[in-house]
C-alpha positions in Angstrom: -33.0 11.8 45.8 -32.9 14.1 48.8 -29.5 15.4 49.5 -28.8 13.9 52.9 -25.4 12.6 54.1 -25.1 8.8 54.3 -24.3 7.1 57.6 -20.8 6.1 56.5 -19.9 9.6 55.5 -21.0 10.8 59.0 -18.8 8.1 60.6 -15.8 9.1 58.5 -16.2 12.7 59.5 -16.3 11.8 63.2 -13.3 9.5 62.9 -11.2 12.2 61.2 -12.2 14.8 63.8 -11.2 12.5 66.7 -7.9 11.4 65.2 -6.2 14.7 66.0 -4.3 14.6 62.7 -4.8 17.2 60.0 -3.1 17.7 56.6 -3.4 20.4 54.0 -2.7 20.3 50.3 -2.4 23.1 47.8 -4.8 23.5 45.0 -8.5 24.5 44.4 -11.4 22.7 46.0 -13.7 21.1 43.5 -17.4 22.0 43.6 -20.3 20.4 41.8 -21.9 22.9 39.5 -25.7 23.0 39.4 -27.2 21.2 36.4 -29.0 23.2 33.7 -32.3 21.8 35.1 -31.5 23.2 38.5 -30.5 26.5 37.1 -33.8 26.6 35.3 -35.6 26.5 38.7 -34.2 29.9 39.5 -35.1 31.3 36.1 -38.7 30.0 36.5 -39.6 31.9 39.7 -41.8 34.9 39.3 -40.3 38.3 40.2 -41.9 40.3 43.0 -43.5 42.8 40.6 -45.4 40.0 38.9 -46.5 38.6 42.3 -47.7 42.0 43.3 -49.9 42.2 40.2 -51.4 38.7 40.7 -52.1 39.2 44.4 -53.2 42.8 44.2 -50.8 44.1 46.8 -48.3 46.9 46.2 -46.3 46.5 49.4 -45.3 42.8 49.6 -41.7 41.9 49.4 -39.6 38.7 49.6 -39.0 37.7 53.2 -37.5 34.3 52.4 -35.6 32.6 49.5 -34.2 29.2 50.1 -33.0 26.0 48.4 -34.5 23.8 51.0 -37.9 22.4 52.2 -39.9 23.9 55.0 -40.4 22.1 58.4 -44.0 22.5 59.6 -44.4 19.2 61.3 -44.6 20.8 64.7 -47.5 22.9 63.7 -50.0 20.1 62.6 -51.3 17.3 64.7 -52.7 15.4 61.7 -49.7 14.8 59.5 -51.7 13.2 56.6 -52.9 16.7 55.7 -49.5 18.3 55.6 -49.5 18.0 51.8 -52.8 19.8 51.5 -51.8 22.6 53.9 -48.2 23.4 53.0 -46.1 23.7 49.8 -42.6 22.3 49.8 -42.9 20.7 53.3 -40.1 18.4 54.4 -42.6 15.7 55.7 -44.6 15.7 52.5 -41.5 15.2 50.3 -39.7 12.8 52.7 -40.1 9.7 50.4 -39.9 11.4 47.0 -36.8 11.4 44.8 -36.3 15.1 44.5 -32.9 16.6 43.7 -33.4 20.4 44.0 -35.9 22.9 45.3 -36.5 26.6 45.2 -38.8 28.0 47.8 -39.7 31.7 48.1 -42.1 33.6 50.4 -43.3 37.2 50.0 -45.6 39.1 52.5 -46.6 42.5 53.8 -44.0 44.2 56.1 -46.5 44.8 58.9 -47.5 42.2 61.5 -51.0 41.6 60.1 -49.7 40.0 56.9 -52.9 40.7 55.0 -51.2 39.2 51.9 -48.9 36.1 52.0 -47.5 34.4 49.0 -45.3 31.3 48.5 -44.0 29.9 45.3 -41.9 26.8 45.0 -40.4 24.6 42.2 -39.1 21.1 42.8 -36.9 19.0 40.5 -37.1 15.2 40.5 -35.0 12.4 39.4 -37.5 11.5 36.6 -40.8 12.6 35.0 -42.4 9.6 36.6 -41.5 10.9 40.1 -43.0 14.3 39.2 -46.2 12.7 38.0 -46.3 10.6 41.2 -46.3 13.8 43.2 -49.3 15.1 41.3 -51.1 11.8 41.7 -50.4 11.8 45.5 -51.7 15.3 45.8 -55.0 14.4 44.2 -55.3 11.5 46.6 -54.3 13.2 49.9 -55.8 16.6 49.3 -59.1 14.8 48.6 -58.9 12.7 51.8 -58.4 16.0 53.8 -61.4 17.8 52.2 -63.9 19.0 54.8 -61.4 18.4 57.6 -61.1 20.8 60.5 -57.4 21.1 61.4 -55.8 23.0 64.3 -52.6 24.6 63.2 -50.2 25.9 65.8 -48.9 29.5 65.4 -46.0 31.0 67.3 -45.7 34.6 68.4 -42.6 35.3 70.4 -42.4 32.7 73.1 -46.2 31.9 73.0 -47.9 29.4 70.8 -51.6 28.9 70.2 -53.8 26.9 67.8 -55.8 28.4 64.9 -58.6 26.3 63.4 -58.7 25.8 59.6 -61.3 24.1 57.5 -60.0 22.5 54.3 -62.3 22.8 51.2 -62.8 20.4 48.3 -59.9 20.0 45.8 -60.6 21.1 42.3 -58.7 19.3 39.5 -58.3 21.3 36.2 -56.2 19.3 33.8 -52.7 19.1 35.3 -53.5 21.6 38.1 -55.0 20.8 41.5 -56.1 23.6 43.8 -57.7 23.7 47.2 -58.8 26.5 49.5 -58.5 26.4 53.3 -60.4 29.0 55.5 -59.4 30.0 59.0 -62.2 30.2 61.6 -63.0 33.5 63.3 -61.4 35.8 60.8 -64.2 37.0 58.6 -63.0 35.2 55.5 -59.2 34.9 55.9 -58.3 32.0 53.5 -55.4 30.4 51.7 -55.5 28.8 48.2 -52.9 26.1 47.5 -52.2 24.9 43.9 -49.9 22.4 42.3 -49.0 21.2 38.9 -46.2 19.3 37.1 -44.1 19.9 34.0 -41.7 17.2 32.8 -39.4 16.5 35.8 -40.6 19.4 37.9 -43.5 20.2 40.1 -44.6 23.8 40.9 -46.6 24.9 43.9 -48.1 28.2 45.1 -50.0 29.3 48.2 -51.7 32.7 48.5 -53.4 33.9 51.7 -55.6 36.9 52.2 -59.2 38.2 52.6 -60.1 38.0 48.9 -58.4 34.8 47.7 -59.9 33.4 44.6 -57.6 31.8 42.0 -54.3 33.7 42.6 -52.4 30.6 43.6 -53.6 28.7 40.5 -52.5 31.7 38.4 -49.0 31.7 39.9 -48.8 27.9 39.2 -49.9 28.4 35.6 -47.2 31.0 35.1 -44.5 28.9 36.8 -45.5 25.9 34.6 -45.3 28.1 31.5 -41.8 29.2 32.5 -40.8 25.6 33.0 -41.8 24.5 29.4 
């Protein structure tokens, strides 16, 4: 399940902080070591050189690596399409029993970001939970097909909407993929793909001017690494 503190833990922390009493003991703090399954999430992720070859961009580099979900809720006015638009989004995974996530973004160093790549891997409490994620994607990505969605972008202190049109999802075995195209950009598009292996789901999103099946290729390789 999502790693969020329970209400009684929060109350306990507040009570201790207000008591004005502190105590210290000698010894070494105990930490919970990641499980072998969680360690595998790190091992599955594709290195930057492999992403460069798949995307066809020599100058992309990792700009973000995290063990948390993204928060894109403020960007979309139609929350039902969050799952189709964004991998590893907090809103989309809110009611899933996931236990760990690895979330990485790579892009060009310049402001145009002609190439943008995201790869994610999520570990669930059970294989049934992972399969449920795939089934949900098939349902909601399909419901959002042909939708025209404004997505809010922020540049400095200014925000503005960009209009995106979501294409039809394509299901190929255990892989679902869907392409979204931005209006007024002469073909700027993003492909989003997702698959599941055992207790894990893997996602990828690739944006650029010549996007075909790059996100699906990344997902296939992540799935192969997970097996």
